[in-house]
C-alpha positions as CSV (number, residue, x, y, z in Angstrom):
1,X,-27.5,1.4,-13.6
2,X,-23.9,1.5,-12.3
3,X,-22.6,1.7,-15.9
4,X,-24.8,4.8,-16.4
5,X,-23.4,6.4,-13.3
6,X,-19.8,5.6,-14.2
7,X,-20.2,6.8,-17.8
8,X,-21.3,10.2,-16.6
9,X,-17.9,10.8,-14.9
10,X,-15.4,8.5,-16.5
11,X,-12.2,10.4,-15.6
12,X,-12.8,11.8,-12.2
13,X,-11.4,10.6,-8.9
14,X,-11.8,12.4,-5.5
15,X,-10.2,12.2,-2.1
16,X,-12.8,14.1,-0.1
17,X,-16.3,15.4,-0.2
18,X,-18.4,18.2,1.0
19,X,-19.4,18.2,4.7
20,X,-23.0,19.3,4.3
21,X,-25.9,18.1,2.2
22,X,-27.7,20.1,-0.5
23,X,-31.3,20.5,0.8
24,X,-33.8,18.6,-1.2
25,X,-37.5,19.4,-1.5
26,X,-38.4,16.0,-0.2
27,X,-36.4,13.2,1.6
28,X,-34.4,10.9,-0.6
29,X,-34.6,7.1,-0.4
30,X,-31.6,5.0,0.2
31,X,-30.7,4.4,-3.5
32,X,-31.4,8.1,-4.3
33,X,-29.0,9.2,-1.5
34,X,-26.4,6.9,-2.9
35,X,-26.6,8.5,-6.3
36,X,-26.8,12.0,-4.9
37,X,-23.7,11.4,-2.8
38,X,-22.0,10.1,-5.9
39,X,-22.9,13.3,-7.8
40,X,-21.8,15.5,-5.0
41,X,-18.4,13.9,-4.8
42,X,-17.9,13.9,-8.5
43,X,-19.1,17.5,-8.9
44,X,-16.6,18.6,-6.2
45,X,-13.8,16.8,-8.1
46,X,-15.0,18.2,-11.4
47,X,-14.9,21.8,-10.0
48,X,-11.4,21.2,-8.6
49,X,-10.2,19.7,-11.9
50,X,-11.4,22.8,-13.7
51,X,-8.9,24.8,-11.7
52,X,-5.9,22.7,-12.7
53,X,-3.2,24.6,-14.7
54,X,-2.0,23.1,-17.9
55,X,1.6,22.2,-17.2
56,X,4.1,19.8,-18.9
57,X,3.8,16.3,-17.5
58,X,7.3,16.5,-15.9
59,X,6.1,19.4,-13.7
60,X,4.1,18.9,-10.5
61,X,0.4,19.6,-10.7
62,X,-0.9,23.0,-9.5
63,X,-4.2,24.8,-9.4
64,X,-5.2,28.4,-9.7
65,X,-8.4,29.8,-8.2
66,X,-9.5,33.2,-6.9
67,X,-6.1,34.7,-7.8
68,X,-4.3,32.1,-5.6
69,X,-2.0,29.3,-6.6
70,X,-2.2,25.9,-4.9
71,X,0.4,23.2,-5.0
72,X,-1.2,20.5,-2.8
73,X,-4.4,18.5,-3.4
74,X,-5.5,19.2,0.2
75,X,-5.0,22.9,-0.1
76,X,-7.2,23.3,-3.3
77,X,-9.8,21.0,-1.8
78,X,-10.0,23.0,1.4
79,X,-10.3,26.3,-0.6
80,X,-13.1,25.0,-2.8
81,X,-15.0,23.5,0.2
82,X,-14.8,26.9,2.0
83,X,-15.1,29.4,-0.8
84,X,-17.1,27.7,-3.6
85,X,-19.6,25.6,-1.6
86,X,-22.6,27.2,-3.3
87,X,-21.3,26.7,-6.8
88,X,-20.5,23.0,-6.1
89,X,-24.0,22.6,-4.7
90,X,-25.6,24.0,-7.9
91,X,-23.4,21.7,-10.0
92,X,-24.4,18.7,-7.8
93,X,-28.1,19.4,-8.1
94,X,-28.0,19.8,-11.9
95,X,-25.8,16.7,-12.3
96,X,-28.2,14.7,-10.0
97,X,-31.3,15.8,-12.0
98,X,-29.6,14.8,-15.3
99,X,-28.5,11.5,-13.8
100,X,-32.0,10.7,-12.5
101,X,-33.5,11.5,-16.0
102,X,-30.9,9.2,-17.6
103,X,-31.6,6.4,-15.2
104,X,-35.3,6.6,-15.8
105,X,-34.7,6.0,-19.5
106,X,-32.5,2.9,-18.9
107,X,-34.3,-0.5,-18.8
108,X,-34.0,-2.2,-15.4
109,X,-31.3,-4.8,-15.3
110,X,-31.8,-7.7,-13.0
111,X,-28.8,-8.3,-10.7
112,X,-26.7,-11.4,-11.6
113,X,-25.9,-13.9,-9.0
114,X,-22.4,-13.5,-7.6
115,X,-19.9,-16.1,-8.6
116,X,-18.8,-18.2,-5.7
117,X,-15.4,-17.2,-4.5
118,X,-12.7,-19.8,-3.8
119,X,-11.0,-18.5,-0.7
120,X,-8.1,-20.8,-1.2
121,X,-7.0,-18.7,-4.1
122,X,-6.5,-15.8,-1.7
123,X,-4.4,-17.9,0.8
124,X,-0.6,-18.3,0.2
125,X,0.8,-21.7,-0.6
126,X,2.8,-22.8,2.5
127,X,3.9,-26.2,1.2
128,X,7.4,-24.9,0.7
129,X,7.6,-23.5,4.2
130,X,8.6,-25.6,7.2
131,X,5.9,-25.6,9.9
132,X,8.4,-24.5,12.4
133,X,9.0,-21.2,10.5
134,X,5.3,-20.4,11.1
135,X,5.3,-21.4,14.8
136,X,8.8,-20.9,16.2
137,X,11.5,-18.3,16.0
138,X,11.6,-14.5,16.1
139,X,8.3,-12.8,15.9
140,X,6.5,-9.5,15.5
141,X,3.2,-7.8,15.9
142,X,1.5,-6.0,12.9
143,X,-0.9,-3.1,13.3
144,X,-2.8,-1.8,10.2
145,X,-6.0,-0.5,8.8
146,X,-7.3,0.2,5.3
147,X,-10.4,2.1,4.3
148,X,-12.2,0.8,1.2
149,X,-15.6,-0.2,0.1
150,X,-16.3,-3.9,0.8
151,X,-19.5,-5.2,-0.6
152,X,-19.3,-8.5,1.3
153,X,-17.5,-8.0,4.6
154,X,-18.5,-11.5,5.7
155,X,-16.5,-13.0,2.8
156,X,-13.5,-11.0,3.8
157,X,-13.9,-12.0,7.4
158,X,-14.0,-15.7,6.5
159,X,-10.9,-15.2,4.3
160,X,-9.1,-13.5,7.2
161,X,-9.9,-16.2,9.6
162,X,-8.7,-18.9,7.2
163,X,-5.6,-16.9,6.3
164,X,-4.6,-16.4,10.0
165,X,-5.2,-20.0,10.9
166,X,-3.1,-21.2,8.0
167,X,-0.2,-18.9,9.2
168,X,-0.7,-19.6,12.9
169,X,-1.4,-15.9,13.6
170,X,-3.3,-14.6,16.7
171,X,-4.9,-11.2,17.2
172,X,-8.0,-9.1,16.5
173,X,-9.4,-8.1,13.2
174,X,-12.5,-5.9,12.5
175,X,-14.1,-6.0,9.1
176,X,-16.9,-3.7,7.9
177,X,-18.3,-2.3,4.7
178,X,-15.9,0.6,5.2
179,X,-12.8,-1.5,5.3
180,X,-10.6,-3.5,7.7
181,X,-8.7,-2.9,10.9
182,X,-6.4,-5.4,12.5
183,X,-3.5,-6.3,14.7
184,X,-2.0,-9.8,14.5
185,X,1.1,-11.5,15.9
186,X,3.2,-14.4,14.7
187,X,6.6,-15.3,13.5
188,X,8.4,-13.1,11.1
189,X,7.9,-15.6,8.3
190,X,4.2,-15.8,9.0
191,X,3.7,-12.0,9.3
192,X,5.7,-11.5,6.0
193,X,3.4,-13.9,4.2
194,X,0.3,-12.2,5.8
195,X,1.5,-8.8,4.5
196,X,2.1,-10.2,1.1
197,X,-1.4,-11.6,1.0
198,X,-2.9,-8.2,2.0
199,X,-0.8,-6.4,-0.5
200,X,-1.7,-8.7,-3.4
201,X,-5.4,-9.0,-2.6
202,X,-7.5,-7.3,-5.3
203,X,-9.7,-5.5,-2.8
204,X,-6.9,-4.0,-0.7
205,X,-3.7,-3.6,-2.7
206,X,-2.0,-2.4,0.5
207,X,1.7,-1.5,0.7
208,X,4.2,-2.8,3.2
209,X,4.5,0.8,4.5
210,X,0.9,0.6,5.6
211,X,1.8,-1.8,8.4
212,X,3.2,-0.8,11.7
213,X,5.6,-3.4,13.2
214,X,6.9,-4.1,16.7
215,X,8.6,-6.9,18.5
216,X,6.4,-9.7,19.8
217,X,4.6,-12.7,18.3
218,X,1.6,-14.9,18.6
219,X,2.0,-15.0,22.4
220,X,0.9,-11.3,22.6
221,X,-2.7,-12.4,22.1
222,X,-4.7,-15.0,23.8
223,X,-6.6,-16.0,20.7
224,X,-7.7,-15.0,17.2
225,X,-10.8,-13.0,16.9
226,X,-12.2,-12.0,13.5
227,X,-15.6,-10.3,13.2
228,X,-17.9,-8.2,11.1
229,X,-18.9,-4.8,12.6
230,X,-20.6,-1.6,11.7
231,X,-17.4,0.4,12.1
232,X,-13.8,-0.7,11.9
233,X,-13.0,1.5,14.8
234,X,-15.8,1.9,17.4
235,X,-16.6,5.6,17.6
236,X,-20.4,5.0,17.9
237,X,-21.3,7.2,14.9
238,X,-22.7,5.8,11.7
239,X,-19.9,5.8,9.0
240,X,-22.5,7.0,6.5
241,X,-23.2,10.1,8.6
242,X,-19.5,10.9,9.4
243,X,-17.2,9.3,6.8
244,X,-13.5,8.9,7.0
245,X,-13.4,10.7,3.7
246,X,-13.9,14.0,5.7
247,X,-10.8,13.4,7.7
248,X,-8.3,16.1,8.4
249,X,-5.1,16.7,6.4
250,X,-2.5,13.9,6.9
251,X,1.0,15.0,8.0
252,X,3.8,12.5,7.8
253,X,6.1,12.1,10.9
254,X,8.5,14.8,9.6
255,X,5.8,17.3,9.0
256,X,4.1,16.6,12.3
257,X,7.4,16.8,14.2
258,X,8.0,20.3,12.6
259,X,4.5,21.4,13.7
260,X,5.1,20.3,17.3
261,X,8.5,21.8,17.3
262,X,7.0,25.1,16.2
263,X,4.3,24.9,18.9
264,X,6.8,24.1,21.7
265,X,9.2,26.9,20.6
266,X,6.5,29.6,20.7
267,X,6.9,32.0,23.6
268,X,3.2,32.7,23.8
269,X,1.6,29.9,25.8
270,X,-1.8,31.0,24.6
271,X,-1.2,29.5,21.2
272,X,-4.0,29.1,18.6
273,X,-2.8,25.5,18.1
274,X,-4.0,22.5,20.1
275,X,-2.1,19.2,20.1
276,X,-4.9,16.7,20.7
277,X,-4.4,13.1,21.9
278,X,-7.6,11.3,20.9
279,X,-6.8,8.1,22.8
280,X,-8.2,6.9,26.1
281,X,-6.9,8.3,29.4
282,X,-5.0,5.1,30.5
283,X,-3.1,5.3,27.2
284,X,-2.0,8.9,27.4
285,X,-1.3,8.4,31.1
286,X,1.9,6.4,30.4
287,X,3.0,8.2,27.2
288,X,2.1,11.4,25.3
289,X,3.4,14.3,23.3
290,X,4.8,17.2,25.2
291,X,2.2,19.9,26.0
292,X,-0.8,17.9,24.5
293,X,-4.4,18.0,25.4
294,X,-5.3,14.5,26.6
295,X,-9.0,14.1,27.3
296,X,-9.8,12.1,30.4
297,X,-12.1,9.7,28.5
298,X,-12.3,5.9,29.0
299,X,-13.5,4.9,25.5
300,X,-13.1,6.3,22.0
301,X,-16.9,6.1,21.7
302,X,-17.0,9.0,24.2
303,X,-14.9,11.2,21.9
304,X,-17.8,12.7,19.9
305,X,-19.6,13.7,23.2
306,X,-16.3,15.2,24.4
307,X,-16.1,17.3,21.2
308,X,-19.7,18.4,21.5
309,X,-19.3,19.5,25.1
310,X,-16.0,21.3,24.6
311,X,-16.6,23.0,21.2
312,X,-15.5,26.4,22.4
313,X,-12.1,24.9,23.2
314,X,-11.6,24.2,19.5
315,X,-13.1,27.3,18.0
316,X,-10.8,29.1,15.6
317,X,-7.9,26.8,16.5
318,X,-5.5,24.7,14.5
319,X,-5.7,21.2,15.7
320,X,-3.0,18.6,15.5
321,X,-4.4,15.2,16.3
322,X,-2.7,11.9,17.0
323,X,-3.4,8.4,18.1
324,X,-1.7,5.0,18.2
325,X,-1.7,4.0,14.5
326,X,-3.8,6.7,12.8
327,X,-7.2,5.0,12.5
328,X,-8.9,6.8,15.4
329,X,-7.8,10.1,13.9
330,X,-9.5,9.3,10.6
331,X,-12.9,9.2,12.2
332,X,-12.1,11.6,15.0
333,X,-10.8,14.4,12.8
334,X,-13.8,13.9,10.5
335,X,-16.2,14.4,13.4
336,X,-14.3,17.4,14.6
337,X,-14.3,19.0,11.1
338,X,-18.1,18.3,10.8
339,X,-18.6,20.8,13.6
340,X,-17.0,23.6,11.5
341,X,-15.4,25.4,14.4
342,X,-11.7,24.7,13.8
343,X,-9.5,26.8,11.7
344,X,-7.6,23.7,10.5
345,X,-7.5,20.0,11.4
346,X,-4.4,17.9,10.9
347,X,-3.6,14.3,11.8
348,X,-0.4,12.3,12.3
349,X,-0.2,9.8,9.4
350,X,0.6,6.3,10.7
351,X,0.1,7.5,14.3
352,X,2.6,7.4,17.2
353,X,3.9,4.1,15.8
354,X,5.3,5.6,12.7
355,X,6.5,8.7,14.5
356,X,8.6,6.7,16.9
357,X,10.1,4.8,14.0
358,X,11.4,8.1,12.7
359,X,11.9,10.0,16.1
360,X,12.5,7.5,18.9
361,X,13.8,10.4,21.0
362,X,11.4,13.0,19.7
363,X,8.6,14.9,21.4
364,X,6.6,11.8,22.4
365,X,7.7,10.8,25.8
366,X,7.0,7.7,27.8
367,X,5.5,4.4,26.6
368,X,3.1,3.7,23.8
369,X,0.1,1.7,25.0
370,X,-0.9,-1.3,22.8
371,X,-4.0,-3.4,23.0
372,X,-2.4,-6.8,23.6
373,X,-0.7,-8.7,26.4
374,X,2.3,-6.4,26.3
375,X,0.2,-3.4,27.2
376,X,3.1,-1.0,26.3
377,X,6.1,-0.7,24.0
378,X,8.8,2.0,24.3
379,X,11.5,3.8,22.4
380,X,12.8,6.0,25.2
381,X,13.5,5.6,28.9
382,X,11.2,8.3,30.2
383,X,8.6,7.2,32.8
384,X,5.9,9.9,33.0
385,X,3.4,8.0,35.3
386,X,3.5,6.8,38.9
387,X,2.6,3.8,41.0
388,X,-1.0,3.9,42.2
389,X,-0.1,3.3,45.8
390,X,3.4,4.8,46.6
391,X,3.7,7.4,43.9
392,X,7.1,6.2,42.6
393,X,7.7,6.4,38.9
394,X,6.1,3.3,37.2
395,X,4.5,2.6,33.9
396,X,4.0,-1.1,33.6
397,X,0.3,-2.0,33.5
398,X,-1.2,-5.2,34.9
399,X,-4.8,-6.3,35.3
400,X,-6.5,-5.7,38.6
401,X,-6.3,-8.9,40.6
402,X,-9.8,-8.6,42.0
403,X,-12.0,-11.3,40.5
404,X,-14.7,-9.1,39.1
405,X,-12.7,-6.2,37.7
406,X,-11.2,-5.6,34.3
407,X,-9.4,-2.3,35.1
408,X,-5.6,-1.8,34.5
409,X,-3.4,-0.8,37.5
410,X,0.0,0.7,37.9
411,X,1.4,-1.0,40.9
412,X,5.2,-1.2,41.3
413,X,6.9,-4.4,42.4
414,X,7.3,-3.3,46.0
415,X,3.6,-2.5,46.4
416,X,2.6,-5.7,44.7
417,X,4.7,-7.6,47.2
418,X,2.7,-5.9,49.9
419,X,-0.5,-7.2,48.3
420,X,-1.6,-3.9,46.7
421,X,-2.5,-5.4,43.3
422,X,-6.0,-4.1,42.8
423,X,-6.8,-1.0,40.8
424,X,-8.1,0.8,44.0
425,X,-8.7,0.1,47.7
426,X,-12.5,0.0,47.1
427,X,-12.1,-2.7,44.4
428,X,-9.8,-4.7,46.6
429,X,-12.3,-4.7,49.5
430,X,-15.1,-5.6,47.1
431,X,-13.2,-8.5,45.7
432,X,-12.4,-9.9,49.2
433,X,-16.0,-9.5,50.5
434,X,-17.6,-11.1,47.4
435,X,-15.1,-14.0,47.0
436,X,-17.0,-17.0,45.6
437,X,-20.1,-15.0,44.7
438,X,-21.6,-14.7,41.2
439,X,-19.8,-12.1,39.0
440,X,-20.6,-8.5,39.7
441,X,-21.2,-5.7,37.1
442,X,-17.8,-4.9,35.7
443,X,-16.1,-1.5,36.1
444,X,-17.9,-0.5,39.3
445,X,-15.2,0.8,41.6
446,X,-13.4,3.9,42.8
447,X,-11.5,4.1,39.5
448,X,-14.7,4.7,37.4
449,X,-17.2,6.2,39.9
450,X,-14.9,9.2,40.6
451,X,-14.4,10.1,36.9
452,X,-16.8,12.1,34.8
453,X,-17.9,10.3,31.7
454,X,-17.4,13.3,29.5
455,X,-14.8,15.8,31.1
456,X,-15.3,19.5,30.7
457,X,-12.0,21.1,29.5
458,X,-13.4,24.4,28.5
459,X,-12.1,27.0,30.9
């Protein structure tokens, strides 16, 4: 059947798809939805391709539609999605009906058993590398993600575990049918070999530019954790319902910097642009872009509810989104776009990591929070947060010392010497009174009880 589907559209590739479904007379089954989604994507691409102007190969591609000229892929895609939705729906429906008819005429082909995969063929040969090069010496931490369709995420997970163990890497890696998301630490030799393995793997074909690097090593993580999950970033929304393919327009650091510069230079403070930080509150607390909107949420899985409860905040606005490395913006911008209230949605390609590589003294001030034992990395000397107890400038997180708490606390050295090492006075008292007892429910203290789960930012 897959050959039949592919032969219907041999030359088309797409980068995005429509955000709403064509209404069927009756519900579609899982396989039918798969084929209908395929037809929808390809019909969209076919419509866009029909608007391409015939230009010499040495000239950049351009499209002409409704009397307008478009130079960028994202621009013509946005125009077609907004202005020609009905035509694409009709094309999708006719294509789907033709495909179904074609499939019904094809004899059923029994699936062949998959050939066993030798994982060792995907693991680099380290026989010519001294063991000390993989365990000692200067190190770094890699942060990356890659969206792609993985038919057997458990196989990829097993390969990642074997690969990291061979290279003595520690860290956290999430694998799903939608791709992979990871952060690993090790020596420079080990991380170089890891990147080479990822770039040469037939299912990823990543580029070195896809990795964000910072100083560190295997000591930045307590262990290696590799697992298969529903999502490679936990937003709590089924990837099939809100796909990364619906994400906002990517802006490289230079483009994003220009947008922020324009926003900050505007005399009118009631701008129609929102600079949105889609990270957690404890991340934006120690570092953020100037004049951003930083939702007071504790988990990224709260972000969809935040959007739902603050829709009017985004109505008819241009939104510039950013996060640590870019992955949360992929799903977050897709969810925001699905609400169809924003004028435009853009996201920082490569996240704050890539922005700081280009603009260490740019519009991002303070420290960049990272999810490892370092807690934060910085490119400038600004301290935008304060000690929990004395209020002096301080931005170095440590874990609450109360036995049953997993919260982070900003407590300066002077206050720590005075014994103020818990995340709040309530937590400190709880820890003292329950010393030696069985573990309590985590995250039950003044830090969490006094914060609304989903903040209301609509004025």
